[in-house]
N, C-alpha and C positions, 0 to 999 in steps of 0.2 A: 504469524505475524512477522516473521523474518520474510517470508514472501513477499507479502505485503510491503513492506519496506523499501526491500529489493526492487519490487517494480515499481515502485513511487520514485525511487531515485532515477530509474532509468526513463520514466516517465517525464520527469523533469530534465532530465539532458535531451530528450527529445523535443521538448517544448522550446529548449533554449535555442534549436536549430533556426527558430525564424518563423514567420506565417508559411514559408513555402519548403519543407523540410525534404520534398523529394522521395519517389519511390523505395528508395536503398532504406531511409531511416524508417519508412513505414512499414516495409517489410520488417524489419529488425525489431519494430515495437510490437508486430503482430506476433514473431517467434516468442518474444520475452511472455507476450501474454498466454499464449499456449502453455510455453514452458512452466509458470507460474501456476496453471491450471492442473498440469500433470504431477507435479511436486506438491502442491496439496493434497491432492487424493481427492478433491472435491469438486462438485460441478458448480463454480461459483454463481454462474449465471440464476440458478436453480435457486438461490435463497433467499426466500420471503418474507421471513421474518427478522424481526430487530435482533442482534446479539443481545443475548442476556447480561445486565451490568453485573461486572465481578470486580470488585473493588479492588482487586491486585493487576489490574490491565490498568488501571486508571491513577492519574496523580493529580492532588486536588492542589492549585495555588494557594498560597496562604495569602497573599495580597488582595488578588479578588474572589476567591473561591470559585473559581471556575474550574471544571475540571479538563484535562486533556490525556490522551494516549500514552500511556507510559512506554519511552525509547527501549531501544535492546541496551542502551549503557545503563540505563536507570533500573535495570532488572534486579528484583531482590535476589 
């Protein structure tokens, strides 16, 4: 999940560049995607099955009852 959170942060920085980020920003995003795939050791594109529910990966909101992914700062 650390790789996913890192990639998500970089993707959000990319989208903050506006509607036409340019070739350098696209290249950096592509490099980040390749690095995340190498770091994870998985072929992320080949994942075709849902991730099994594991309660330790999720936090249930006490007000709404909805589940969300546990962030790094909330690790048990």
